C-alpha positions in Angstrom: -11.2 27.1 4.1 -13.5 24.4 5.4 -13.7 20.9 4.0 -17.2 19.8 3.0 -19.5 17.7 5.2 -21.5 14.8 3.8 -24.6 15.3 5.9 -26.6 13.1 8.3 -28.9 11.8 5.5 -26.2 9.3 4.5 -26.9 6.9 7.3 -30.1 5.1 8.5 -31.4 5.5 12.1 -31.5 1.7 12.5 -27.9 1.2 11.6 -25.0 0.8 14.2 -22.6 3.7 13.7 -19.0 4.0 14.9 -19.0 7.7 15.9 -16.5 10.2 17.3 -16.5 14.0 17.7 -13.4 16.0 16.6 -12.1 19.3 15.6 -11.9 19.4 11.8 -8.8 21.2 10.5 -8.5 24.0 8.0 -7.3 23.2 4.5 -4.1 25.2 5.2 -3.4 23.2 8.4 -4.1 19.9 6.6 -1.7 20.9 3.7 1.1 21.8 6.1 0.7 18.6 8.1 0.5 16.4 5.0 3.7 18.0 3.6 5.4 17.3 6.9 4.2 13.7 6.9 5.5 13.2 3.4 9.0 14.6 4.3 9.3 13.1 7.8 7.5 9.7 7.7 8.1 8.3 4.3 8.5 4.6 4.3 7.3 4.1 7.9 3.9 2.5 8.4 0.7 3.8 6.9 0.4 7.6 7.0 -3.1 8.9 7.9 -4.6 10.4 4.7 -4.7 14.2 4.8 -8.5 14.3 4.6 -8.6 12.2 7.8 -6.4 14.4 10.0 -8.3 15.8 13.0 -8.1 16.4 16.8 -10.4 13.9 18.5 -12.7 15.4 21.2 -14.6 12.2 22.2 -14.7 8.7 20.8 -18.1 7.2 21.2 -17.6 3.8 19.5 -20.5 1.8 18.2 -23.8 3.6 18.7 -27.4 3.0 17.5 -28.0 5.2 14.4 -30.9 6.8 16.3 -28.4 8.4 18.7 -26.9 10.6 15.9 -29.4 13.5 16.4 -28.6 13.6 20.2 -24.9 13.4 19.6 -25.1 16.2 17.1 -27.3 18.3 19.4 -24.8 17.7 22.2 -21.9 18.8 20.1 -23.8 22.0 19.1 -24.4 22.7 22.8 -20.8 22.2 23.8 -19.0 23.8 20.9 -21.5 26.1 19.1 -20.2 29.6 19.3 -17.2 28.6 21.6 -14.0 30.5 21.0 -11.9 28.8 18.3 -9.0 26.9 19.9 -5.4 27.5 18.7 -3.0 24.6 19.0 0.7 24.6 18.5 2.7 21.4 17.7 4.8 20.5 20.7 6.1 17.0 20.0 6.1 13.7 18.3 5.0 10.5 20.1 4.5 6.9 19.3 2.2 4.4 21.0 2.0 0.7 20.2 0.1 1.3 17.0 0.1 5.0 16.1 2.3 8.0 15.9 1.0 11.5 16.7 1.9 15.1 16.9 1.1 16.3 20.4 -0.3 19.8 20.8 -0.2 22.6 23.2 -3.7 24.1 23.7 -3.2 27.9 24.0 -5.5 29.3 26.6 -7.1 25.8 27.3 -9.9 26.6 24.8 -9.8 23.1 23.2 -9.8 21.4 26.6 -12.8 23.5 27.7 -14.8 22.3 24.7 -13.6 18.7 25.0 -14.5 18.7 28.7 -17.9 20.2 28.3 -18.7 17.8 25.4 -17.6 14.7 27.3 -19.5 15.8 30.4 -22.8 16.3 28.4 -22.4 13.1 26.4 -21.8 11.2 29.7 -24.9 12.8 31.3 -27.0 11.7 28.3 -25.7 8.1 28.3 -24.0 8.6 24.9 -20.3 8.2 26.1 -18.1 6.1 28.3 -15.1 8.2 29.4 -11.6 7.0 28.7 -9.3 6.2 31.6 -6.7 8.7 30.5 -7.2 12.5 30.4 -7.9 14.2 27.1 -4.6 14.9 25.1 -4.9 17.2 22.1 -3.1 15.5 19.3 -3.2 14.7 15.6 -2.7 11.0 14.6 -0.3 11.0 11.6 0.8 7.4 11.2 -0.5 3.9 11.9 1.7 0.8 12.0 1.9 -2.8 13.1 5.5 -2.5 14.4 6.7 0.7 16.1 9.1 2.4 13.8 10.8 4.3 16.6 11.2 7.4 14.5 12.6 10.7 15.8 11.5 13.2 13.3 11.6 16.9 13.9 8.2 18.4 14.3 6.9 21.1 12.1 8.4 24.2 13.6 6.0 26.9 14.7 3.1 25.0 13.2 -0.3 26.1 14.4 -3.0 23.5 14.2 -6.2 25.4 13.5 -9.6 23.8 13.6 -12.2 25.0 11.1 -15.1 23.6 13.2 -16.2 20.7 15.5 -17.8 17.7 13.8 -19.5 14.4 14.3 -17.6 11.8 12.3 -18.7 8.3 11.1 -15.8 5.9 11.1 -16.2 3.0 8.6 -13.7 0.2 9.1 -12.2 -1.6 6.1 -9.1 -3.8 5.3 -7.3 -0.7 3.9 -8.0 1.3 7.1 -10.7 3.4 8.6 -12.6 5.9 6.4 -14.1 8.9 8.0 -17.1 10.8 7.0 -18.3 14.1 8.5 -22.0 13.8 9.4 -22.6 17.1 11.2 -20.5 20.3 11.8 -20.7 23.1 14.3 -19.1 26.5 13.6 -16.7 27.8 16.2 -16.5 31.5 17.1 
């Protein structure tokens, strides 16, 4: 099952948009991860809402609204018809502000899409690469103070993307809210 996209008509071309591209997850994957969050992370920080769970491909940051069509076209070129990646949860990791489930990328299909997308976005002046290599993961918890949890990870859990999408991130005092603007089907 695929979660619904909002559509690019919800933003103006003159606006500044905080954009990123990510693999959107199937409803079944989201339900499994949300159940694990509730059991393993209760009382620690602020769990990422189920509808916001994803695997980031490239974070573009603040962009002119007029860049949205080029970003969407680039995502279509990099991911359209690409073989669907299959990820397996491999571990739990905390940084200074988030906790994540790290993923093994079976066959490197996710890395191939992420690499191609980042390369094309860079060539088109739409992206500044991060200093660290791409790490497939799902952010599951945000916090101000590291909780230093050691939860077991969902055993044998596959993380299956439904598609690749361009997301709009709207910041608010209660946390970021994500909106899918454009989606690309995977093979």
